[in-house]
N, C-alpha and C positions, 0 to 999 in steps of 0.2 A: 326376512323380507319376502313379501309375496310378489312373485313375478307374473307378468301378464304373458303367458305362453303363446296364446294366439297372435298377439301383437308382435312378439319377438319373431315367431315363425313367418308371419306376414312380411316382416322386414327382410328376413333371410331369403325368402323365395323371391321377393322383389329384386334383391341384390343379385341373386343367381340369374334371373331372367335378364336383367340389365347387362350383366357380364357376358351372357351369351350374345345379346343383341350387338354389343360393340365389338366383341372379339370375333364371333363368326360373321358378323355383319361385313367387315371389311374384306374377308376372303370370299364371301358370297358376292360382294361388290366387284371383286376382280373377275369373277366369272361373268358377271353382268356386262363388264366393260370389254369382254373379248372382241365383240364386233367392231370396236373402235380402232383396232389395228389389224392389219393382214400380214404383218411381219412375223414370221415363225420364231425368230430369235427373240423378238420383243415379248411374244406370248410366253416363251419359255422363261424369260426373266420375270414376268408377272407371276407365274406359278412358283418359281424358285423363291420368290419373296415371302411366300406363306408355307412352303413345303415343310419346314420344321415344326410348325405350330398349328396348322389348320385342324388336324383331327383332335388335338387336345382341347381346342376351343369348344367343341360340342359337348364336353363334359358338363358344362353349365346347363345345357338344355336338358340333360338327363337329371341333373340335380333339381332343376326347377319343376319339371314334369313329375318326377318321382316324389318330390316334396309335396306338391299339390295333392297327389293321390293319397299319401300317408297322413298328411297333416289336416287337410281340408277335404275329407272324403265326400261330404255332401256337395261341395262345390264341384269337385271332379265329376261326380255322377250326373250333374246337371249340365256342366259346360261341354263335356266330351260328346254326348249325343248331338248337341247343337252344332258342333264343328268337326264331326267325323270326316266329312269329305275333304275340307282343306287340310286337316291334319294328315290324312293319308297322302294327299297330294304333296305336302311338304316332305314327308318321309321318303316318298318315291324320288322327289327331286334331290334330296340329300344323298340317297343311294346312288343315283345316276352320277352326281357330281363326284362322289368319292371314288367310284369305279373309273370314271373318266380321268380323274387326277392320277391314279396309279398306272392305268393302261397307256395314257398318252406318252409317257416317257419310255415305254417299252415297245411301242408300236413302230411300224415302218413309216417312212416319210409319206408314203402314198396314203396310208390309212389314218395318219394323224389328224387330218381335218374332220374325220368322223368323231373322234374323241373331243376335238375342240367344240364341235356343235353340241355334243352331249354335256360337256362341262358348262357351256353357256346355258343350255336349256335347263339343266338341273338346278343351276344357281338362280335363274330368274323364276322358275316355278316355285322353288322353296321360298324365295323372298316374297313373291306374290301371295302365296298361301298363308304366310305369316301375317301379312297385311289383312287378308280376309278374316283371319281369326280375331285380330285386334278390332277390326271394324264391327264384327258380330258382337263382341263383348261390349263395346261402347254403345251401340245402338240398343242393346238390351236383349235378354233371353226370356222367352215366355215359360213360366213355371207354374204348375198346378199340383198341389199335394206333394211337394218336394220332388217333383219329377218334371223333366223337360216335356213341355206340351206343344212345342212348335212343330213345324214341318221339316221335311228333308232339305228343302231349298231356302230356308229362312236365312242362311248365311250369305246368300247371293243377293245383294241389294246394291243400288247405286253407291251408297256410302261405303260399304265394305269393299267394293271394287276400287273406289277411289283411294281408300287407305292401302289397298294392295299396291297400286301404282306409286303411292307416296313412300311406302317402305322400299320399293325397288329404287326410287330416286335417292333415298337416304343412304342405302347400302352402296349405291354407285358413288356417292360423294365420299363415303368412308374409304372405299377401295381406291378411288383416284388419289385422294390425299395421302393414303398409305404408300402408294407407288411414288408420289412426289417425295416422300420421306426416304424411301428405300432405294430409289434409282438415281441415276445421274446422267448428265449429258443430254442427248437427243430424246431418249425415252422419257426422262424426267420432264423436259419441256413439253412434250406431247401431253402427258397426263396433267400437267399444270393447266393447260388449256381445257382439257376435259373436265377438270375440277371446277372451272368457272361455270361451264354449262350445267354441270350437275348441281352446283350450289344454287343457281338461279331457278332451276326446276324444283328443287326441294323447297325453297322458300315459297314458291308459288303454291305448292301443295300444302305447306304449313298454314298459309293464310286461308286457303280453302277449307281445310279441316277445322281451323279455329272458328271460322264463321258458320260452318255447317253443324258442328257438334251441339251447340246450345239448342238448336231447333229440333233435334231428334231425341234429346234427353232433358227432361224438365229439371232434374236435380243439377245438371251442369249449367243450365241457364241461371238457376238460382245462385250457384257458387260464383259465376262470372259477373253477375250484375246486381248483387245485393250485399249489404253490409251485415256482418263483418267479414264475410268470405272474400270480399273484394281486396282486403288487405293481404291475403295470401296469394291470390291469383294474379293480381295486377303486376307485381314485379316480374313474373315469368316472361311475358312477351317483351318487356323492356330489356331484360337480360339477353333474350334471344336476339333482339335487334342489335345490341351492342356486340355480342359475340359474332354475329354475321358480318358486321363491319370489320371486326378484327380478322375474320377469315378472308374477306375480300382483299383487304390491304396486304395480307400475307401472300395471297395468290398473285397479286400484282407486283410483289417484290421477289427476291431470290430466297425467301425463307424456305427451309426444308421441313422443319418439325412443326412450326406454328399452324399450318393449315390442318394437319391431322388432329392436333390437340384441340383446335377450335371446333372442328367437326365433332369430336367427342363431347365437348361441352354443350354444343347444340343438342345432341342426342340426350345428354343428361338433363338439360333444362326441359325439353319436351316430355321426357319420361317423368320428371317431377311434376310437371303440369298435369299429365295424365293421372298420376297418383293422387294429386289434390282433387281432381274431378271425381275419381272413383271412391276414395276413402270415405267411410270405413268398410265399404262393401268388397267382398271377394267375387260375388256374382252381382254386378251392378244393379242397384235398386231392389234386390231380392234378399240376399243373405249377407250379413256382416261377417267379419272375421270370426267373431265369437259364436255366431249362430252356426257357422259351417264347420267349426273346428272339431277335431277329435277330442276325447277326454283329456284333461290336464295330465293324467298319469302317463298316457301315451306320448303326449307332446314333450313331457319331461324326459322320458326315456329316449326319444328320438333326438332331443337336443344334445344329449351326451355324445351321441355319434356325430352330430353336426359339428360340435366343438372340436372333435378330433379330425374329422374329414375335411372340413372347409379350409383350415390352415394348411393342410397337406396339398390340397388342390391349388391354393394360392401360391404356395412355395414352389411347386414344380412348374407352374405356369410362368411365374416371375423368372425362374431360373432359365427356362427355355427361351424367353424373350431376351434375357440378358446375354446368353451364350451366342444367340444369332442376331445380335444387334449390329448396327452399321449398314453400310451400303452393300447392294448385291452387284457382284461383278459378272460379266458375261462368261468368264471362265470358271466360275464357281457355282455350286448349287447342286440340286437334285437331278441326276441324269439317269 
């Protein structure tokens, strides 16, 4: 049997990126939500809810970025120069957040607000820069002779800035619904209210993105408004609308788990919609998966490692979430 290695690797990298978005997304969201409370104990509860898992979540970012470099080297060589600035900003934000996470628990009460600000700033910068990268890819990258031909500031456009804010709002929703699931009592009620505002803001951004994207990318316009592509694209917004209704009803009730699960489904549906818009390109409208891929011999060799490594990552990630399942108590956690 002949395997389509570029397609297999495209799927694996897409899965790794999505895993990073949803897993690191909610703990970035917790940092983004720090200004919504001034209660030091509540902020400690917020951090304790992700303390056992937050650093392991970023494994998927390494897998996605490293996989792109090894499997689609041509795409990597074109994309990275186009988004160097936001990528560096994202890494700086993640570093600040990681340092603040560890130092906050060890600092004095007087210095703790400094680390709170660092945790918030690192989270929001990292999320915003990820949105800038996404917006840059969707709007298109200028390529001449297999080389990035754009300018240093091509990543900074109204559309990419808007996607940056959209990602912030999405992560805020994931973080808020995660806290609804993990907390109880007064803190849970507080973040249930925050979740409602975050949901409304995210839906507003999703509508704006959906209306804007077809006008900046002709291939997206074709896929959304022509047959037979319409058969694949039309169900996505309908399912997003249904899931949003489920989310809202869950937030209006006393449900603990449904809001977070519904938020994950919204992210999955929007990610699938993005994939439909971009496929089969890895560099939108420039290089397909097959044009940008390394030789099949290399992909086959790398796939052997992936078959071993990815189940291991899934296993220890699932085990960590299983061990630290349940509600967070004020007397428990990372101190």
